[in-house]
C-alpha positions in Angstrom: -22.2 3.8 17.5 -21.7 0.3 17.3 -18.7 -1.3 17.6 -17.4 -3.8 14.5 -14.5 -4.8 16.5 -14.3 -8.4 17.4 -11.7 -10.3 19.6 -10.3 -13.7 18.6 -13.2 -15.1 20.9 -15.8 -13.4 20.0 -15.0 -14.2 16.2 -14.8 -17.8 16.9 -18.1 -17.7 18.9 -19.5 -15.6 16.0 -18.8 -18.5 13.7 -19.6 -21.2 15.7 -23.0 -20.0 15.8 -23.8 -20.0 12.2 -22.4 -23.0 12.0 -25.2 -24.6 15.0 -23.2 -25.1 17.7 -24.5 -21.7 19.3 -28.0 -20.7 20.4 -28.7 -18.3 17.3 -27.5 -17.3 14.4 -25.4 -13.9 15.2 -25.9 -10.6 13.0 -23.1 -8.8 12.3 -23.2 -4.9 14.0 -24.5 -2.4 11.7 -22.2 0.1 10.7 -23.9 3.6 11.2 -22.5 6.0 9.4 -23.0 10.2 7.1 -23.1 10.1 4.2 -23.1 13.4 1.8 -21.7 15.8 -0.9 -19.5 18.8 -0.7 -20.7 21.9 -2.9 -17.6 20.4 -5.6 -19.0 16.9 -5.3 -16.5 15.3 -3.1 -18.8 12.3 -1.2 -17.8 11.9 2.1 -18.9 9.4 4.5 -17.9 9.2 8.0 -18.6 6.3 10.2 -17.8 6.8 14.3 -15.6 3.9 16.0 -14.0 4.8 19.7 -12.9 1.3 20.0 -9.5 2.2 20.1 -8.4 6.3 19.7 -7.2 5.8 16.3 -9.1 6.4 12.8 -8.4 5.4 9.3 -9.0 7.3 6.2 -9.5 6.7 2.1 -9.7 8.7 -0.5 -11.4 6.2 -3.8 -11.1 7.9 -7.0 -13.4 6.7 -9.8 -10.4 6.1 -12.2 -8.9 2.3 -12.9 -7.4 1.2 -15.9 -10.3 0.9 -17.2 -10.7 4.4 -18.2 -7.4 4.4 -20.5 -7.3 4.1 -24.1 -5.1 2.0 -26.6 -1.2 3.4 -26.8 -1.8 5.3 -23.3 -2.1 2.0 -21.2 -0.8 2.2 -17.3 -1.7 5.8 -16.4 -3.9 4.6 -13.4 -1.3 2.7 -11.8 1.6 5.2 -12.8 -0.6 7.8 -10.5 -0.6 5.7 -7.8 3.4 6.1 -7.8 3.1 9.5 -8.7 0.8 11.2 -5.7 3.3 10.1 -3.5 6.0 12.4 -5.1 4.8 15.4 -3.7 2.3 18.3 -3.7 2.7 22.8 -3.0 2.9 22.1 0.4 4.7 19.0 0.6 7.9 17.7 -0.5 9.2 14.7 -2.6 8.9 11.9 0.3 7.4 14.0 2.7 4.3 12.4 2.6 5.9 8.8 3.9 7.9 10.7 6.6 5.0 12.5 7.8 2.5 10.0 8.4 5.4 7.0 9.7 6.7 9.9 12.0 3.6 10.2 13.6 2.5 6.5 14.1 1.0 5.8 11.1 1.3 3.6 7.8 0.1 4.3 4.3 -0.6 3.1 1.1 -2.4 3.0 -2.6 -3.7 0.3 -4.8 -5.0 0.6 -8.3 -7.3 -1.8 -9.8 -9.3 -2.2 -13.3 -12.4 0.2 -11.6 -10.7 2.5 -8.9 -7.4 3.9 -7.3 -7.2 4.4 -3.8 -4.9 6.1 -1.4 -5.4 5.7 2.8 -3.9 5.9 6.2 -4.2 4.9 9.7 -3.3 7.3 12.3 -3.9 8.3 16.1 -7.2 10.4 16.2 -5.1 13.2 17.3 -3.6 13.6 13.4 -7.1 13.9 11.2 -5.8 17.2 10.4 -2.6 15.9 9.1 -3.9 13.2 7.1 -6.6 15.6 5.6 -4.0 18.2 4.8 -2.1 15.3 3.2 -4.7 14.0 1.0 -6.1 17.3 0.0 -2.9 19.3 -0.9 -2.1 16.4 -3.5 -5.3 16.3 -5.0 -5.0 20.2 -5.4 -1.9 21.0 -6.3 -0.3 17.3 -7.7 3.5 17.4 -8.5 3.2 16.2 -12.1 6.5 17.4 -13.9 9.1 15.8 -16.0 11.5 14.4 -13.4 8.5 12.9 -11.2 7.1 11.5 -14.7 10.5 9.9 -15.7 11.3 8.7 -12.3 8.1 6.9 -11.7 7.6 5.6 -15.3 11.2 3.8 -14.2 9.7 2.6 -11.3 6.7 0.8 -13.2 8.7 -0.3 -15.3 10.8 -2.0 -13.0 7.9 -3.2 -11.2 6.3 -4.8 -14.0 9.8 -6.4 -14.9 10.1 -8.0 -11.2 6.7 -8.6 -10.5 5.5 -10.1 -14.4 8.0 -10.3 -16.9 10.2 -12.1 -14.9 8.3 -14.3 -12.7 7.0 -18.0 -13.3 3.6 -17.7 -14.9 3.8 -14.1 -15.1 2.5 -14.1 -18.4 0.1 -16.2 -18.1 -1.8 -14.1 -15.3 -1.6 -11.1 -17.9 -2.5 -12.5 -21.1 -5.6 -14.5 -19.3 -7.4 -11.3 -19.4 -6.4 -10.4 -22.8 -7.7 -13.3 -24.3 -11.1 -13.6 -22.3 -12.0 -9.8 -23.1 -12.8 -8.2 -26.5 -13.6 -5.1 -24.7 -10.7 -2.7 -24.6 -11.5 -1.2 -21.1 -10.8 -5.2 -19.5 -8.8 -6.3 -22.0 -5.1 -4.8 -21.2 -3.4 -5.1 -18.1 -3.7 -2.8 -15.0 0.4 -2.4 -14.9 0.2 -1.1 -18.3 2.3 -1.8 -21.6 6.1 -1.2 -21.7 5.8 0.5 -24.6 2.7 2.7 -23.7 4.5 4.0 -20.6 7.7 4.9 -22.6 5.1 6.7 -24.8 3.3 8.8 -22.3 4.6 12.6 -22.4 3.9 15.2 -19.5 0.6 16.4 -21.7 -0.7 13.6 -21.4 -0.6 12.9 -17.6 -1.4 16.2 -16.9 -4.3 15.8 -18.8 -5.0 12.5 -16.8 -4.8 14.2 -13.4 -7.1 17.0 -14.2 -9.6 14.9 -16.0 -9.9 11.4 -12.7 -8.0 13.2 -10.2 -10.8 15.9 -9.0 -12.8 15.7 -5.9 -16.2 15.2 -8.1 -15.1 12.0 -9.1 -13.9 11.0 -5.3 -15.0 9.5 -2.1 -13.4 10.0 0.9 -13.9 8.0 3.6 -13.5 8.4 7.6 -13.8 5.4 10.0 -12.8 5.6 13.7 -12.8 7.5 17.0 -13.9 10.8 15.7 -16.2 13.4 16.1 -18.6 13.0 13.1 -19.5 17.0 13.2 -16.1 18.4 14.0 -14.5 15.8 11.3 -17.2 17.5 8.6 -16.5 20.7 9.0 -12.3 19.7 9.1 -13.0 18.1 5.3 -14.6 20.9 4.4 -11.8 23.0 5.4 -9.0 21.0 3.5 -11.1 19.6 0.4 -14.1 22.5 0.2 -12.1 25.2 -1.9 -10.6 22.5 -4.3 -12.3 22.8 -7.7 -14.9 20.7 -9.7 -13.9 19.4 -13.2 -16.1 18.3 -16.1 -17.3 14.8 -15.2 -14.8 12.1 -17.2 -16.7 10.2 -20.1 -18.5 7.5 -19.3 -16.7 3.9 -20.4 -18.1 1.4 -22.4 -18.5 -1.6 -20.5 -20.3 -3.8 -23.0 -18.2 -7.0 -24.0 -19.5 -8.0 -27.7 -20.8 -11.6 -27.8 -18.6 -14.7 -28.0 -18.3 -17.9 -30.0 -16.7 -20.1 -28.8 -13.8 -21.2 -26.7 -10.8 -19.1 -26.8 -7.2 -20.8 -25.6 -3.4 -20.2 -26.3 -0.3 -22.1 -25.1 2.6 -19.9 -23.9 5.7 -21.6 -23.4 7.7 -20.3 -20.1 11.4 -20.7 -19.7 11.0 -19.4 -15.7 8.2 -22.0 -14.9 8.8 -25.6 -13.6 5.3 -27.1 -13.4 2.2 -26.6 -16.1 -0.3 -24.3 -15.3 -4.0 -24.8 -16.9 -5.9 -21.3 -15.9 -9.4 -20.9 -17.4 -11.7 -18.2 -17.0 -15.4 -17.8 -17.9 -17.5 -14.7 -18.3 -20.0 -13.9 -15.4 -22.1 -10.7 -14.3 -20.8 -7.7 -12.9 -20.5 -7.7 -9.1 -23.2 -6.9 -6.6 -25.8 -9.0 -8.7 -27.7 -11.8 -7.8 -25.9 -14.2 -10.5 -22.3 -12.6 -9.0 -23.0 -13.8 -5.8 -24.2 -16.8 -7.0 -20.6 -18.0 -8.8 -18.9 -16.9 -5.8 -20.7 -19.3 -3.5 -19.8 -21.6 -6.9 -15.9 -20.8 -6.3 -15.8 -21.7 -2.7 -17.1 -24.9 -3.5 -14.8 -25.3 -6.3 -11.7 -24.6 -4.8 -11.7 -23.2 -1.2 -10.1 -25.8 1.5 -9.2 -29.1 1.1 -13.3 -30.1 1.1 -13.7 -28.5 -2.0 -14.5 -30.5 -4.9 -11.6 -29.7 -7.1 -9.3 -30.8 -4.2 -10.8 -33.7 -3.2 -11.2 -34.7 -7.0 -8.2 -33.4 -8.9 -5.8 -33.5 -6.3 -6.4 -36.3 -3.8 -8.3 -38.2 -5.6 -7.0 -38.2 -9.3 -3.8 -36.9 -9.0 -3.6 -34.8 -11.5 -2.9 -31.1 -9.6 -0.7 -30.3 -6.9 -2.7 -26.7 -6.4 -6.1 -25.8 -7.3 -8.0 -22.3 -6.9 -11.2 -20.9 -8.1 -12.1 -17.0 -7.4 -15.1 -15.0 -9.1 -14.2 -11.5 -9.2 -17.0 -8.5 -8.6 -16.3 -5.9 -11.1 -18.0 -2.9 -12.0 -18.5 -4.6 -15.5 -18.5 -7.9 -17.2 -16.5 -10.1 -14.4 -14.5 -13.4 -14.6 -15.0 -17.0 -12.6 -11.1 -18.1 -12.9 -10.2 -21.6 -12.2 -6.6 -22.5 -12.3 -4.7 -26.1 -11.1 -0.9 -26.6 -11.3 -0.4 -30.1 -12.8 2.0 -33.0 -11.2 4.7 -33.8 -13.7 3.5 -35.7 -16.3 0.0 -34.7 -16.2 -1.5 -33.7 -19.6 -2.9 -30.2 -19.3 -5.8 -31.5 -21.8 -6.8 -33.9 -19.0 -6.5 -31.5 -16.5 -8.9 -29.1 -17.7 -11.3 -31.9 -18.8 -11.8 -32.6 -14.9 -12.3 -28.8 -14.2 -14.9 -29.1 -16.8 -16.2 -32.6 -15.4 -16.5 -31.1 -12.5 -18.5 -27.9 -13.6 -20.8 -30.2 -15.7 -21.9 -31.9 -12.4 -22.8 -28.9 -10.5 -25.2 -27.6 -13.8 -26.6 -31.7 -13.3 -26.7 -32.2 -9.6 -26.3 -29.1 -8.2 -24.9 -28.2 -4.9 -25.8 -29.4 -1.7 -26.9 -27.9 1.5 -23.6 -28.5 3.5 -21.9 -26.5 0.7 -23.8 -23.7 0.6 -23.7 -23.7 4.8 -19.5 -23.7 4.8 -19.8 -21.1 2.1 -21.5 -19.0 4.8 -19.0 -19.6 7.4 -16.7 -18.4 5.0 -18.1 -15.4 3.9 -18.9 -14.1 7.6 -15.7 -15.0 8.1 -13.5 -13.1 5.8 -16.3 -10.2 6.4 -15.6 -10.0 10.1 -11.6 -9.9 8.9 -12.2 -7.2 6.6 -14.4 -5.3 9.5 -11.0 -5.4 11.9 -9.7 -2.6 11.7 -10.9 1.3 10.9 -8.7 1.0 7.8 -9.9 -2.1 5.9 -14.0 -1.0 7.1 -12.9 2.5 5.4 -11.6 1.0 2.4 -14.5 -1.0 1.6 -16.7 1.5 2.2 -15.1 3.8 -0.8 -15.1 0.9 -2.9 -18.9 0.1 -2.4 -19.1 3.9 -3.1 -17.6 4.6 -6.0 -18.3 0.8 -7.7 -22.3 0.6 -6.7 -23.3 3.8 -5.3 -24.1 1.8 -1.9 -21.9 2.2 1.2 -24.8 0.3 2.8 -23.1 -2.7 1.1 -20.6 -3.0 3.9 -24.0 -4.1 5.6 -26.0 -6.1 3.3 -23.5 -8.1 1.6 -23.2 -10.8 4.2 -26.7 -11.1 3.5 -27.3 -11.1 0.0 -24.4 -13.7 0.1 -26.5 -15.8 2.5 -29.5 -15.3 0.3 -28.0 -17.5 -2.6 -29.3 -20.7 -3.1 -28.4 -24.4 -4.2 -31.0 -23.7 -7.5 -29.4 -20.5 -8.0 -26.2 -21.8 -8.2 -26.9 -24.9 -10.6 -28.8 -22.3 -12.4 -26.0 -19.9 -12.8 -23.7 -22.3 -13.7 -25.9 -23.4 -16.3 -26.4 -20.3 -17.8 -22.7 -18.7 -17.8 -20.0 -21.5 -17.6 -20.5 -22.3 -21.0 -18.1 -23.3 -23.8 -18.6 -19.9 -25.6 -17.7 -18.2 -22.7 -14.5 -20.0 -21.5 -10.8 -18.8 -22.3 -8.4 -21.3 -21.7 -4.6 -20.1 -21.3 -2.0 -22.9 -20.6 1.5 -21.8 -19.5 4.2 -24.8 -20.2 7.6 -25.2 -18.9 10.4 -24.3 -21.7 14.2 -25.3 -21.4 14.9 -22.4 -23.6 13.9 -19.0 -24.8 10.1 -18.6 -24.6 8.3 -19.0 -27.9 5.5 -16.5 -29.1 2.2 -17.0 -27.8 -0.4 -18.5 -30.1 -4.0 -17.5 -29.8 -6.6 -19.3 -30.4 -10.1 -16.9 -30.8 -13.5 -18.5 -32.0 -14.6 -17.3 -35.5 -17.8 -14.9 -35.9 
């Protein structure tokens, strides 16, 4: 098995070679892995890395906020919390204690398209990790006490991280404004009223529907014997019964007919924010990769177009950002700028549109393409420096796109993007009908109710 970890010197050497300073363009070492399903439907992926006597485990469940229904939002994120509250053979809080006391670390995350749980531990603690993950998959303690406790924790998390933060409402509102399909329209963290309305029966039904072996991918990466590891996975997970497949999620976004605008008066903000989002294709498609390259060209680093023109030349903004997300369904290219005092938000939004128009008319340069490739390579290498990072990525690729081998091919797909593809994709997708704009303005007093305008149908 080839290693897929690098020292800082090797990282620098790879990047210098890509930049044309080395003898030949390097190839990332492949991550070799086995991929099979247990009789109960659990997908098990195992990759060996003997760089250090450790391993990472990631269990990715095929459930995110897109699987929720109106009036019952926030359940996927709620379970990220519930999954640490104990199970039949693990007491409340013991999951943390057992992992930390054995030299490991752990966490869980939720987004629109998946929920994952993960640990990193010394190689001699494989049984512990598999026991903990299997016990909560099989017998999570879903009771009223845990529900009430974690419901309050999630609501406080929303207050701290969104409701009482500058621009917090704007970040939540951009997806609500941009999408019509409920799957992506509502926030991952959920609505306060929906969380209050959740009953114990609601939560139990959600758990039995989505937290089943046939709705999950388990990935192990590290200093392991693959056959022994697989037998241990079967030992701990093999008897967990599968459940009926969850209902499919309708992801199609209805047609849009015009720009959408919303202005938020924000008593916590100190400078205006312009937040824009264009609809783009789903992740792991040629046009989505082209949009990721464009986002890099527009706003990655001080040599980027938006930084040079909006921050340095025109001095309209203090910071600019761009990100093309890669969801399982219709995705978004986000562009946002924090304005300098006295700048009209409409002037800044127009300047961003002008940069997009320039790309649509003239395209991008070969130097910009090369810069994007180098930065994507760096990001990929950094993500694969740890076994846990590799395990998390493989699990997400498996659940999102049924393609765990994307861990080996994603750089090639990004490198294959041409300047013409970027130009064509910008012309096709970055059009007014696919644009939503949220403007967040400082307010001295209490925030006013937001006003939304959507293109007529």
